[in-house]
C-alpha positions as CSV (number, residue, x, y, z in Angstrom):
1,M,-26.2,-11.9,18.1
2,E,-28.5,-11.1,14.8
3,I,-27.7,-8.0,12.8
4,K,-31.3,-6.9,12.5
5,E,-31.6,-7.5,16.2
6,Y,-28.5,-5.1,16.8
7,L,-29.9,-2.5,14.4
8,S,-33.1,-2.5,16.1
9,R,-31.5,-2.3,19.6
10,K,-29.4,0.8,18.7
11,G,-32.8,3.0,17.1
12,I,-31.6,2.3,13.7
13,Q,-34.5,1.9,11.0
14,I,-34.6,-0.5,8.2
15,K,-35.8,1.5,5.5
16,K,-35.9,-1.4,3.0
17,T,-33.8,-4.3,1.6
18,R,-31.8,-4.5,-1.8
19,G,-30.2,-7.9,-2.3
20,P,-28.7,-9.1,0.6
21,E,-28.2,-5.4,1.9
22,L,-30.2,-3.7,4.6
23,I,-30.7,0.1,3.6
24,I,-30.5,2.4,6.9
25,N,-29.6,5.9,7.5
26,C,-25.7,6.0,7.9
27,P,-25.4,6.4,11.5
28,F,-22.0,8.4,11.0
29,C,-22.7,11.6,9.0
30,G,-26.2,12.6,9.9
31,D,-27.8,10.9,6.8
32,K,-31.4,11.7,6.0
33,E,-31.2,9.9,2.8
34,Y,-30.8,6.5,3.6
35,K,-27.3,5.9,2.0
36,G,-26.0,3.2,4.7
37,A,-26.0,-0.4,3.7
38,V,-25.4,-3.5,5.9
39,N,-25.0,-7.0,4.3
40,S,-27.5,-8.9,6.4
41,Q,-24.9,-12.0,6.1
42,S,-21.3,-10.5,6.7
43,G,-22.4,-7.4,8.5
44,A,-20.1,-5.5,6.4
45,Y,-21.1,-1.7,6.1
46,H,-20.6,1.1,3.8
47,C,-22.1,4.7,3.3
48,L,-22.6,6.1,-0.2
49,H,-21.9,9.7,0.9
50,A,-18.5,9.2,-0.4
51,N,-17.2,13.0,-0.3
52,R,-19.3,13.5,3.2
53,C,-18.6,10.3,4.6
54,G,-17.6,7.2,2.6
55,V,-17.4,5.0,5.7
56,S,-16.9,1.4,5.0
57,S,-16.2,-1.0,7.5
58,S,-16.6,-4.7,8.8
59,W,-19.5,-5.7,11.3
60,F,-16.5,-5.8,14.0
61,D,-15.8,-2.3,13.3
62,F,-19.1,-1.0,12.6
63,Q,-20.0,-2.0,16.3
64,K,-16.9,-0.8,17.7
65,K,-17.4,2.7,16.0
66,L,-21.0,3.0,17.5
67,G,-19.3,2.7,20.8
68,D,-20.0,-1.2,21.7
69,T,-17.7,-4.0,22.8
70,P,-18.2,-6.1,19.2
71,Q,-19.9,-9.4,19.2
72,T,-19.2,-12.0,16.9
73,L,-22.1,-13.2,14.5
74,P,-23.4,-16.6,15.0
75,A,-21.2,-19.4,13.6
76,W,-23.9,-20.9,11.5
77,K,-24.6,-17.8,9.5
78,H,-20.8,-17.8,8.1
79,A,-20.8,-21.5,7.4
80,A,-24.0,-21.4,5.7
81,S,-23.2,-18.6,3.3
82,S,-19.7,-20.6,2.7
83,F,-21.8,-22.9,1.2
84,I,-24.7,-21.5,-0.8
85,P,-23.8,-21.9,-4.4
86,P,-23.4,-18.7,-6.4
87,Q,-26.7,-18.1,-8.1
88,K,-27.3,-15.7,-11.3
89,K,-29.1,-12.6,-9.6
90,K,-32.7,-12.1,-11.0
91,Y,-34.2,-8.5,-11.3
92,T,-37.5,-6.9,-11.4
93,T,-38.7,-5.4,-14.6
94,P,-40.0,-2.0,-13.5
95,T,-43.6,-0.9,-15.0
96,P,-43.7,2.5,-13.7
97,K,-46.5,4.9,-14.4
98,I,-44.3,8.0,-16.0
99,K,-45.8,11.2,-17.6
100,K,-44.7,14.0,-19.4
101,L,-42.5,16.5,-17.6
102,S,-44.1,19.2,-15.9
103,S,-43.4,22.8,-17.2
104,G,-41.8,23.4,-13.5
105,L,-39.3,20.3,-14.2
106,L,-38.7,21.2,-17.7
107,Q,-37.6,24.7,-17.0
108,H,-35.6,23.0,-14.2
109,L,-33.7,20.8,-16.7
110,K,-33.4,23.9,-19.2
111,E,-31.9,25.9,-16.4
112,R,-29.0,23.3,-16.1
113,G,-28.2,23.8,-20.0
114,F,-30.5,21.4,-21.6
115,S,-32.4,21.8,-24.8
116,E,-35.7,20.4,-25.1
117,K,-34.5,18.0,-28.0
118,T,-31.7,16.2,-25.6
119,I,-34.4,16.3,-22.8
120,E,-36.5,14.3,-25.3
121,Y,-33.8,12.2,-26.6
122,F,-33.2,10.7,-23.1
123,K,-37.0,10.2,-22.8
124,I,-36.7,12.2,-19.4
125,G,-40.4,12.0,-17.6
126,E,-42.1,12.8,-14.4
127,K,-43.3,11.0,-11.6
128,D,-44.4,12.0,-7.9
129,N,-42.6,15.3,-8.6
130,A,-39.4,14.2,-9.4
131,M,-37.5,13.6,-12.7
132,A,-37.7,10.3,-14.0
133,Y,-34.5,9.0,-15.9
134,P,-34.9,5.7,-17.5
135,Y,-32.2,3.0,-18.0
136,F,-32.5,1.0,-21.1
137,K,-31.0,-2.5,-22.1
138,D,-31.4,-3.8,-25.6
139,G,-34.5,-1.9,-25.9
140,K,-36.1,-2.9,-22.6
141,L,-36.6,-0.6,-19.9
142,T,-34.5,-1.9,-16.7
143,G,-34.8,0.7,-14.1
144,V,-35.4,4.2,-13.2
145,K,-33.9,6.8,-11.5
146,Y,-35.9,9.8,-9.8
147,I,-34.1,13.0,-9.0
148,T,-36.0,15.7,-7.4
149,T,-35.0,19.5,-7.4
150,E,-33.3,19.3,-4.2
151,K,-31.4,16.3,-5.5
152,K,-33.2,13.4,-3.4
153,M,-32.6,10.3,-5.4
154,W,-34.2,6.9,-5.4
155,G,-34.9,4.0,-7.9
156,E,-37.0,1.3,-8.9
157,A,-36.3,-1.7,-6.6
158,N,-34.2,-4.6,-7.6
159,S,-33.4,-2.9,-11.0
160,E,-30.6,-4.6,-13.0
161,P,-27.2,-2.4,-13.0
162,V,-26.9,-1.4,-16.3
163,L,-25.1,1.8,-17.9
164,F,-27.4,5.0,-18.5
165,N,-27.6,5.5,-22.2
166,R,-25.8,2.4,-23.3
167,D,-28.4,1.7,-25.8
168,N,-27.8,4.9,-27.7
169,I,-23.7,4.1,-27.9
170,D,-22.8,3.6,-31.6
171,L,-20.7,0.1,-31.4
172,S,-18.7,0.8,-34.5
173,E,-16.8,3.5,-32.4
174,D,-13.8,2.1,-30.4
175,V,-13.5,4.6,-27.4
176,L,-16.4,4.7,-24.5
177,T,-17.0,7.7,-22.5
178,I,-18.2,6.7,-18.9
179,C,-19.1,9.7,-16.4
180,E,-20.5,9.6,-12.9
181,G,-24.3,11.2,-13.3
182,E,-27.4,11.0,-15.8
183,N,-27.1,15.0,-16.0
184,D,-23.2,14.9,-17.2
185,C,-24.1,12.0,-19.4
186,M,-26.7,14.5,-21.3
187,A,-24.5,17.6,-20.9
188,L,-21.7,15.7,-22.7
189,Y,-24.6,14.7,-25.3
190,E,-25.0,18.5,-25.6
191,Y,-21.3,18.9,-26.5
192,G,-21.7,16.3,-29.5
193,I,-20.5,13.4,-27.1
194,K,-22.2,10.3,-26.6
195,A,-21.4,8.7,-23.4
196,V,-23.0,6.4,-20.8
197,S,-23.4,7.0,-16.9
198,V,-22.8,4.7,-14.0
199,P,-26.0,3.8,-12.2
200,N,-25.2,4.3,-8.7
201,G,-22.1,6.8,-7.8
202,S,-18.7,6.3,-8.0
203,K,-18.4,3.7,-5.5
204,D,-20.8,1.0,-6.7
205,F,-19.4,-1.1,-9.4
206,R,-21.6,-3.9,-9.5
207,W,-22.4,-2.9,-13.1
208,V,-18.9,-4.0,-14.2
209,D,-19.7,-7.5,-14.0
210,N,-23.2,-7.1,-15.3
211,E,-22.1,-5.1,-18.3
212,W,-18.6,-6.9,-18.8
213,E,-19.5,-8.6,-22.6
214,W,-20.9,-5.5,-23.5
215,L,-17.8,-3.5,-22.5
216,Q,-15.3,-5.9,-24.6
217,Q,-16.3,-4.1,-27.6
218,F,-14.4,-1.3,-26.8
219,D,-10.7,-0.8,-26.9
220,E,-10.7,2.3,-24.9
221,F,-12.2,4.1,-22.1
222,Y,-12.3,7.7,-21.2
223,I,-13.2,7.8,-17.6
224,C,-15.1,11.4,-16.7
225,L,-16.0,10.9,-13.1
226,D,-16.5,14.0,-10.9
227,N,-13.5,15.8,-10.0
228,D,-13.5,15.4,-6.3
229,T,-12.1,12.5,-3.7
230,A,-15.0,10.1,-4.3
231,G,-14.5,10.5,-8.3
232,N,-11.3,10.3,-8.3
233,E,-10.9,7.4,-6.0
234,G,-13.4,6.0,-8.1
235,A,-11.8,6.4,-11.1
236,Q,-8.7,4.8,-10.0
237,V,-10.6,1.4,-9.2
238,L,-12.8,1.7,-12.2
239,A,-9.4,2.0,-14.4
240,Q,-8.0,-1.2,-12.6
241,K,-11.1,-3.3,-13.3
242,L,-11.5,-2.3,-17.0
243,G,-7.6,-2.3,-17.6
244,A,-5.6,0.7,-16.6
245,W,-3.8,0.4,-20.2
246,K,-6.9,1.1,-21.8
247,C,-7.9,3.9,-19.6
248,S,-7.2,7.6,-19.5
249,R,-8.7,10.1,-16.9
250,A,-10.6,13.1,-18.0
251,I,-10.0,16.1,-16.1
252,L,-12.7,18.9,-16.8
253,P,-12.7,22.4,-16.1
254,H,-15.4,22.3,-13.3
255,K,-16.4,19.1,-11.2
256,D,-18.3,17.5,-13.9
257,A,-19.9,17.9,-17.3
258,N,-23.0,19.6,-16.3
259,E,-21.6,22.3,-14.2
260,C,-19.3,22.9,-17.6
261,L,-22.2,23.5,-19.4
262,Q,-23.8,25.6,-16.8
263,N,-20.6,27.9,-16.6
264,G,-20.5,28.0,-20.5
265,I,-17.3,26.2,-20.9
266,Q,-17.3,25.4,-24.9
267,A,-17.4,22.2,-26.6
268,D,-13.8,22.4,-28.2
269,E,-12.4,22.6,-24.7
270,I,-14.4,19.8,-23.7
271,I,-14.0,17.4,-26.4
272,E,-10.0,18.4,-25.9
273,R,-9.9,17.5,-22.2
274,I,-11.6,14.4,-22.6
275,G,-9.7,13.2,-25.8
276,S,-6.1,14.3,-23.9
277,G,-6.8,12.5,-20.5
278,V,-4.1,11.6,-18.0
279,D,-2.8,7.8,-18.6
280,F,-3.4,5.7,-15.4
281,K,0.4,5.0,-15.5
282,P,1.6,3.0,-12.5
283,N,4.0,5.2,-10.5
284,E,6.9,3.1,-10.4
285,L,6.9,3.0,-14.4
286,A,9.4,5.7,-15.5
287,T,11.8,6.7,-18.5
288,P,15.4,7.3,-18.4
289,D,15.0,11.0,-18.9
290,L,13.6,11.3,-15.6
291,F,16.9,10.3,-13.8
292,A,19.1,12.5,-15.8
293,N,20.0,15.1,-12.8
294,E,20.6,12.2,-10.5
295,I,23.0,10.3,-12.9
296,I,24.9,13.5,-14.0
297,Q,25.5,14.0,-10.2
298,L,27.1,10.7,-9.7
299,I,29.0,11.2,-12.7
300,E,30.6,14.3,-11.8
301,N,30.6,13.6,-7.9
302,P,31.3,9.9,-7.5
303,Q,32.1,9.9,-3.8
304,F,28.1,10.0,-3.4
305,L,28.3,6.4,-4.4
306,N,30.1,5.7,-1.4
307,G,28.3,6.1,2.3
308,T,29.1,6.4,6.0
309,P,32.5,5.5,6.8
310,T,33.0,2.2,8.7
311,A,35.0,1.7,11.8
312,W,38.0,0.6,10.0
313,D,39.6,2.6,7.2
314,K,40.7,-0.4,5.1
315,L,37.1,-1.6,5.2
316,T,35.8,1.8,4.2
317,E,38.3,1.7,1.1
318,V,37.1,-1.9,-0.1
319,L,33.4,-1.6,0.7
320,G,33.0,2.3,0.1
321,G,31.3,3.0,3.5
322,W,27.5,2.1,4.6
323,R,25.1,3.5,2.0
324,K,21.7,4.2,2.5
325,S,18.9,1.7,1.2
326,E,21.0,-1.5,1.4
327,L,20.9,-4.9,3.2
328,T,24.4,-6.3,4.5
329,I,24.9,-9.9,5.4
330,W,27.3,-10.8,8.0
331,S,28.5,-14.4,8.3
332,G,31.1,-16.5,9.8
333,Q,31.4,-19.6,12.0
334,S,30.3,-19.6,15.8
335,G,32.9,-17.7,17.9
336,A,34.4,-15.9,15.0
337,G,33.5,-12.7,16.3
338,K,31.1,-11.4,14.0
339,S,28.3,-9.8,16.9
340,T,31.8,-8.5,18.3
341,V,32.9,-6.7,15.0
342,L,29.3,-5.7,14.2
343,N,29.0,-4.0,18.1
344,Q,32.4,-2.4,17.2
345,Q,30.7,-0.9,14.1
346,I,27.6,0.0,16.1
347,L,29.6,1.8,18.7
348,G,31.1,4.2,15.8
349,F,27.7,5.1,14.4
350,I,26.6,6.0,18.0
351,G,29.7,8.3,18.3
352,K,28.7,10.1,15.0
353,G,25.5,10.6,16.1
354,V,23.9,8.3,13.8
355,G,20.8,6.4,15.2
356,V,20.7,2.4,15.2
357,C,18.0,0.2,16.2
358,M,19.1,-3.4,17.5
359,A,17.4,-6.7,17.7
360,S,19.8,-9.0,19.5
361,L,17.7,-11.5,19.8
362,E,19.9,-14.5,20.5
363,M,21.2,-12.5,23.8
364,T,19.2,-10.6,26.6
365,P,19.6,-6.7,26.6
366,A,21.8,-6.5,29.4
367,R,24.2,-9.3,28.5
368,Y,24.5,-7.6,25.0
369,L,25.1,-3.9,26.3
370,R,27.5,-5.5,28.9
371,W,29.8,-6.3,26.1
372,M,29.3,-3.2,24.1
373,L,29.8,-1.2,27.5
374,L,33.3,-3.0,28.0
375,Q,34.2,-2.0,24.1
376,H,33.0,1.6,24.8
377,T,34.9,2.2,28.2
378,H,38.2,0.1,27.2
379,K,37.7,-1.6,30.9
380,Q,36.9,-5.2,32.3
381,F,34.9,-3.6,35.2
382,P,33.8,0.2,34.9
383,R,32.6,1.4,37.8
384,P,28.5,1.5,38.3
385,A,28.7,5.7,37.7
386,E,30.7,4.9,34.5
387,V,28.3,2.6,33.4
388,R,25.2,5.0,33.9
389,E,27.2,7.7,32.0
390,A,27.9,5.5,29.3
391,L,24.7,4.1,28.9
392,A,22.8,7.5,29.4
393,G,25.2,8.6,26.4
394,M,24.2,5.8,24.2
395,S,20.8,6.4,24.9
396,D,20.5,9.2,22.6
397,N,21.3,7.2,19.6
398,L,20.8,3.3,20.3
399,Y,17.2,1.5,20.4
400,I,17.1,-1.7,21.7
401,I,14.1,-4.4,20.8
402,N,13.8,-6.0,24.3
403,S,12.9,-9.5,23.1
404,T,14.8,-13.1,22.8
405,D,11.8,-14.8,21.4
406,V,11.8,-16.2,18.0
407,M,9.9,-13.2,16.3
408,D,7.7,-12.8,13.4
409,I,9.1,-10.6,10.6
410,D,6.1,-8.3,10.5
411,V,6.2,-7.6,14.0
412,L,9.8,-6.6,14.2
413,L,9.6,-4.5,11.1
414,D,6.7,-2.8,12.7
415,M,8.9,-1.8,15.2
416,F,11.9,-0.8,12.7
417,K,9.0,1.5,10.9
418,Y,8.4,3.3,14.4
419,A,12.2,4.0,15.2
420,A,12.6,5.1,11.3
421,R,9.5,7.9,11.6
422,R,10.0,8.7,15.2
423,Y,13.7,8.6,16.0
424,N,15.3,8.9,12.5
425,V,17.2,6.0,13.2
426,Q,19.3,4.8,10.0
427,H,20.9,1.5,10.7
428,F,19.0,-1.4,11.9
429,V,20.7,-4.9,13.1
430,I,18.8,-8.5,13.5
431,D,21.2,-10.9,15.0
432,S,20.5,-13.1,13.9
433,L,18.5,-15.0,11.0
434,M,17.9,-17.9,13.2
435,R,15.9,-15.9,15.6
436,I,13.1,-14.9,12.8
437,N,10.2,-17.0,12.1
438,V,10.7,-17.8,8.6
439,T,8.8,-21.2,8.8
440,G,6.1,-21.8,6.1
441,A,5.3,-24.8,3.6
442,D,8.5,-23.9,1.9
443,K,11.7,-22.8,4.2
444,W,13.6,-21.4,1.1
445,D,10.7,-19.6,-0.2
446,S,10.1,-18.1,3.3
447,Q,13.5,-17.1,3.5
448,K,13.3,-15.0,0.3
449,E,10.2,-13.4,1.5
450,F,11.9,-12.3,4.5
451,I,14.9,-11.0,2.9
452,T,12.7,-9.0,0.1
453,K,10.6,-7.4,3.2
454,L,14.1,-6.2,4.5
455,L,15.1,-4.9,0.9
456,T,11.6,-3.2,0.6
457,F,11.7,-1.3,4.3
458,A,15.7,-0.5,3.4
459,K,14.7,1.1,0.2
460,K,11.1,3.0,1.6
461,F,12.6,4.2,4.8
462,Q,16.4,5.1,2.8
463,A,17.8,3.2,5.9
464,H,21.0,0.3,5.8
465,V,19.8,-3.0,7.4
466,H,22.7,-5.4,9.0
467,L,21.5,-9.1,9.0
468,V,24.0,-11.8,11.1
469,A,23.5,-15.1,9.3
470,H,25.5,-18.1,10.6
471,A,27.7,-20.2,8.2
472,R,27.4,-23.9,7.7
473,K,29.9,-25.9,9.4
474,L,33.5,-26.0,7.6
475,T,35.6,-29.1,7.1
476,S,38.0,-27.6,9.6
477,D,39.0,-24.6,11.1
478,E,41.3,-23.4,8.6
479,D,38.7,-23.4,5.9
480,R,37.4,-19.7,5.2
481,P,33.9,-19.2,5.0
482,D,32.7,-17.4,1.6
483,K,29.5,-16.3,0.2
484,T,28.3,-20.1,-0.5
485,S,29.0,-21.0,3.1
486,V,26.0,-18.6,4.7
487,K,23.5,-21.0,5.8
488,G,20.1,-21.1,4.5
489,S,18.5,-19.9,0.8
490,G,21.0,-18.7,-1.5
491,D,18.4,-15.8,-2.0
492,I,20.0,-14.4,1.3
493,T,23.1,-13.7,-0.5
494,D,21.8,-13.2,-4.1
495,L,19.4,-10.3,-3.0
496,A,21.5,-8.5,-0.6
497,H,23.8,-5.7,-1.7
498,N,26.7,-6.5,0.5
499,V,27.9,-9.8,2.2
500,L,30.8,-9.7,4.8
501,T,32.4,-12.8,6.3
502,V,34.5,-12.9,9.6
503,W,37.1,-15.6,9.7
504,R,39.2,-16.5,12.8
505,V,42.7,-17.5,11.6
506,P,44.0,-20.4,13.5
507,E,46.7,-19.8,16.1
508,T,49.3,-21.3,14.1
509,S,49.0,-18.9,11.5
510,R,48.6,-15.7,13.2
511,I,51.3,-13.5,11.9
512,E,49.9,-10.4,10.0
513,S,46.3,-10.8,12.0
514,D,44.1,-12.7,13.9
515,T,40.8,-12.2,12.4
516,V,40.0,-11.4,8.8
517,L,36.8,-9.6,7.6
518,T,36.1,-10.0,4.1
519,V,34.2,-8.1,1.5
520,Q,32.5,-11.3,-0.5
521,K,29.7,-9.0,-2.2
522,N,29.6,-5.1,-3.2
523,R,26.8,-4.5,-5.7
524,E,27.4,-0.8,-5.4
525,V,30.9,-0.5,-6.2
526,G,32.2,-3.8,-7.1
527,T,35.2,-4.2,-5.2
528,L,36.1,-7.4,-3.1
529,G,39.0,-7.9,-0.4
530,H,40.3,-8.7,2.8
531,V,40.5,-6.3,5.9
532,G,43.1,-8.1,8.6
533,L,42.3,-7.1,12.2
534,F,43.8,-7.7,15.7
535,F,41.7,-7.9,18.7
536,D,42.5,-6.2,21.8
537,P,41.2,-8.8,24.8
538,K,41.5,-6.1,27.3
539,A,39.4,-3.3,25.2
540,K,37.3,-5.8,23.2
541,L,38.2,-4.0,20.1
542,F,39.6,-4.9,16.8
543,C,42.2,-3.0,15.5
544,D,43.5,-2.5,11.8
545,S,46.6,-4.4,11.0
546,N,49.1,-4.4,8.2
547,F,47.3,-7.1,6.4
């Protein structure tokens, strides 16, 4: 299927072509000014009615938005476009017949606040009952934009994208003020400020590449795009292109400079507003004083450093509880009981009404829940009625990922995010790392990326993530696992907040406990230590010992 054929079939008229773009009326916003553009090679679409519509989409989504089953473009079209070497764009030098402004259009500009001196300075003329705004580059005419009193706009075909009024800028100045429209540029001149205007609104940045070398002459940029949604979004993009550290956002009292002029705003206020704009500082970049109240609260109330109590008093004493926005690694040899210990902790969360989402990817949900049910009921063979009652009680706060497949981390995190948002789940369990698809060109880098994504999730949702990571095979059963025993990349334990290991004590040494739960890392509080546990085989539960 061809793009032009599809548009014709939908009754969408192509007004003209502009480079690779097919210019149409936007089919989504009632456009009658031909503000829509479809790329003739990729099918990418965008509408230049930024505030009213501003739709941008791929060819696939464009068809879908029009109610059709999306069809792909011919493969040869993509292949051909992939091998076409980039060529320098050639532009047309316009030769329009511009005449002197009529009395009607001259009066219209005066009503917008412009003096005849300003109108002459910008060489505003007239063509086809529209005001003609000429664009110059190095003394040569590169294009003309035409604007009627009803704000209908068009320009000379295939004009070079340059900044309006660029040739009048004093290059000895270190700062360049950039606004969004020709009339705003003229209004700023009335205020005594020499500025330039972007040529085609706040969403078209082709001029940046074209003017790049000229722009390098300035150390600072005052971005004075319109105070509306499109202008604010465009200002953010423009700042990133020019270098956010060199830019500030001018916030005027009205939508744009021309509205300020028409509403009688004085020059000193405009100059002050532009010169004291808002920096494009990253949200994550802060100074220490921002955290004063939070730090004082932690100093005066150190208990805030602790989290939800664990299932065992001794572990709570050592670890300080389960804190928000943290990642805990659970490790130990196969058969040491780490999943059973973790299950018991999950039951503790459920009993306190705290939501848990469990991805037990090594065991089917029925087998996993059976073991948890025996721990919950303290019975080897609970009756069917007891089973249903217990599971109904768990269902208020426990959510199970029903899969035993190797799972992609992004798929798993999407489910975790849903559970966090929809059910206010606070604890997320992954059992185990071996069942997560972290393969890549470099296995260790892939594991680091996986852990980083878990940390980002925990921080964003103020959740606690529990990850079971198997231990390497030790020389003998009497060897205790430690932080270095965790199988996989060292980044797993380096990046985690807490590392806990479970060790089954050899039968010949079981005096004070049969299992030892060790806090190998505790980033927040710093305390490390051992917790001795005895396993009750009837109840399937671990109890504190006097270890």
